[in-house]
C-alpha positions as CSV (number, residue, x, y, z in Angstrom):
1,X,0.0,0.0,0.0
2,X,1.2,3.6,-0.8
3,X,1.1,6.6,1.4
4,X,1.5,10.3,0.5
5,X,0.9,13.6,2.3
6,X,1.8,17.2,1.7
7,X,2.5,19.8,4.4
8,X,2.8,23.6,4.0
9,X,4.6,25.8,6.4
10,X,4.6,29.6,6.3
11,X,6.5,32.1,8.4
12,X,9.2,34.7,8.4
13,X,13.0,34.5,7.7
14,X,15.6,36.7,9.3
15,X,18.8,36.9,7.3
16,X,21.7,35.8,9.6
17,X,19.6,35.1,12.6
18,X,21.3,32.8,15.1
19,X,18.0,30.8,15.8
20,X,14.5,30.3,14.5
21,X,12.9,32.5,17.2
22,X,15.1,35.5,16.4
23,X,14.7,34.8,12.7
24,X,11.0,35.0,13.0
25,X,11.1,38.4,14.8
26,X,13.7,39.8,12.3
27,X,11.7,38.5,9.4
28,X,8.5,40.1,10.7
29,X,10.3,43.4,11.1
30,X,11.9,43.2,7.7
31,X,8.8,41.7,6.0
32,X,10.7,38.7,4.7
33,X,8.3,35.8,4.4
34,X,9.2,32.1,3.8
35,X,7.0,29.4,2.4
36,X,7.9,25.7,2.4
37,X,5.9,22.9,0.8
38,X,6.9,19.3,1.2
39,X,5.3,16.1,0.0
40,X,6.3,12.9,1.8
41,X,5.6,9.5,0.1
42,X,6.4,5.8,0.3
43,X,5.3,2.8,-1.8
44,X,5.6,0.6,1.3
45,X,3.4,1.8,4.2
46,X,4.0,-1.5,6.1
47,X,7.8,-0.8,6.0
48,X,7.2,2.7,7.3
49,X,5.0,1.4,10.2
50,X,7.3,-1.6,11.0
51,X,10.7,0.1,10.8
52,X,11.4,3.6,12.4
53,X,14.5,3.8,10.2
54,X,12.5,3.2,6.9
55,X,13.2,5.9,4.4
56,X,10.5,7.9,2.7
57,X,10.7,10.2,-0.4
58,X,10.6,14.0,0.3
59,X,10.0,16.5,-2.5
60,X,9.0,20.2,-2.4
61,X,9.9,23.8,-2.7
62,X,11.1,26.7,-0.6
63,X,9.9,30.2,-1.6
64,X,11.6,33.2,-0.1
65,X,12.6,36.5,-1.8
66,X,16.0,36.3,-0.1
67,X,16.8,33.0,-1.9
68,X,15.8,34.3,-5.4
69,X,12.8,35.0,-7.6
70,X,11.6,31.4,-8.0
71,X,11.0,28.5,-5.7
72,X,14.0,26.3,-4.8
73,X,13.5,22.6,-5.3
74,X,14.0,20.3,-2.2
75,X,14.6,16.6,-2.3
């Protein structure tokens, strides 16, 4: 059996921030938004359930004006 799900995360990005919490505050102040969409999938749901180390496929994009004008592919 196959399994597939997609998650979207949206927030702010602070250039050079030492941590995510500081990055969020800096990003809000500077108006720098970040959007991340990731799809996780596997053709072997039994393997996923039975083995915590089972690998799944991850694909998506990161969109942030600080990274360029188009989304960056993630694998």
